[in-house]
N, C-alpha and C positions, 0 to 999 in steps of 0.2 A: 504494500500500500504506500503510495507516495506521501511524502511529508509536505503539507501545504504551507505556504508562506504565512507568517503572522502579521498582525496589524503593525507591529514594530518594524517588520521587514518592509512593508509598504511605505511607512513614514520615512524610513531610511532612504528609500528611492526618491521620495519627495524632497528630502534634504539634498540629495545629489542633483536632482533636477533644478532645484533653486540655485545651487552654486553655478549652474550653467548660465544664469542670468547676468553674472558679473563679467565685465564692468559696465555693460551697456545699460543696465537698469537704473544705475545711480542717478539721482539721489534716492530713488525708491528702494525698499528692501528687496533682497534676492529671494523671493518666495517661490516655492515649488509646489506643484499639485500633481497627484497621480490618481487616476480614476480606475477602479477595479470592479469587475463583475465576475462572479463565480471563481474567485481566487486567481484571476488573471488580470494583468494590467492591460487595459484597452485604450488608454489615452493618457497623455501627460503634457504638462506645460510649465513654463516659468515666466516670471515678470519680464516684460519687454521694456524698451526704452520709454521714458515718460511720455504720457499721452497715448501710448499703444496698449494693447490688452495686458491685463494682469494674468497671473498664472492660471487661475480658475477659468477665465474666459478662453485662454489659449487651449486648455485641456478640453473644455466643453465643445469648442469648435471642431476638435478632432474626434469627438465621440462618433462611433460608427452608426449609432441609433440613439434613441432617447435615454433618459436617466433611470429607467426602471431597473431595479436590482443593482444599481450602481452605488458604490461607496467611494467618496472622495477623501483623500488624505492631503491636507493642506498645512503647510508649515506655519502660516500666520492666519489668524481669524479673517475670514472673507469680509471685504468692506461692505458696509451697509448703505453707503451714500453714493450719490452721483457726483463725481469730480470731473477730471478730464476723461474718465472712462465710466461706463455704467457700473452699478452696484453688482459686485460678484455674488453676494448672498442672494439677491433677487434672481440672478442668472441661474444659480444652482437650483433654486426653487422652481423657476420657469421650466427648466429642463427635466425636472422630476427626479433629481438625485435623492436617494432615500436616506443616506447616512453620511455624516461628515465627521472625520477625525480632524481636530485642530491641534497643532503643536502648542501654540500659545496665543493668548488674547492679544489684540493690538492695543498698545498703550496710547495711541493717538486718541485724544478725547472726542474727536468726531466719530469714532467707531467704538472703541473700548467696551466691548460686550454687546453692542447693538447688532452686529452681524450675526452673532450666535442667537440672540433673542429673535431676530427675524426668521432665521431658519427653524427654530423650535416652534414659533407661533404658526408656521406653515406645516407643522407635523413632521419635519425632518429630524431624525435622531442625531444628536450632536454630542460628541465626546471630546472634552477639552483636556489637554495636558499630556498627550502621547509624545514621549521623548522630549518633554518640555526643556530639560536642561541642555540637551544637544541643540535643539532649535534655538534657544536663547543665545547660545554661544555663536551660532551662525548669523543671527539677525540683530543682536543688540546694538552694534555700532551703526546700524542703518535705520533704527527706529526713532521716530520723533514722538516725544511726549507732549508736544504743544500743537495747537492748530496752525 
């Protein structure tokens, strides 16, 4: 019987994907997103240069079909607000993603838990803190705690 990848394995892949965003994503954080269905990676993405798609939007654009049965592994909380790009939390909801693992909450006060709240209010299962220490090491120098 094959050994299936764990949730931590998929978040590790999201971390690796996020590192691919550097240096082009600066000053935005190098976020990674991996989409999984039936223990298989079906799509992934990372933050693009400012004004271009975030990791979640990039991964959603590559999904072979809708989000039914899909779990997203995202290193940083999906954004709840429309800035230069649309809300990633709303995009995950609109695509029908069923579960989201978040490495860490976004300290930016414009988001700071609001992305997770939007997902949960829409019925998406959200688990926060998977590999939080490792995610924090990757992202902390890129995160802004002010608007």
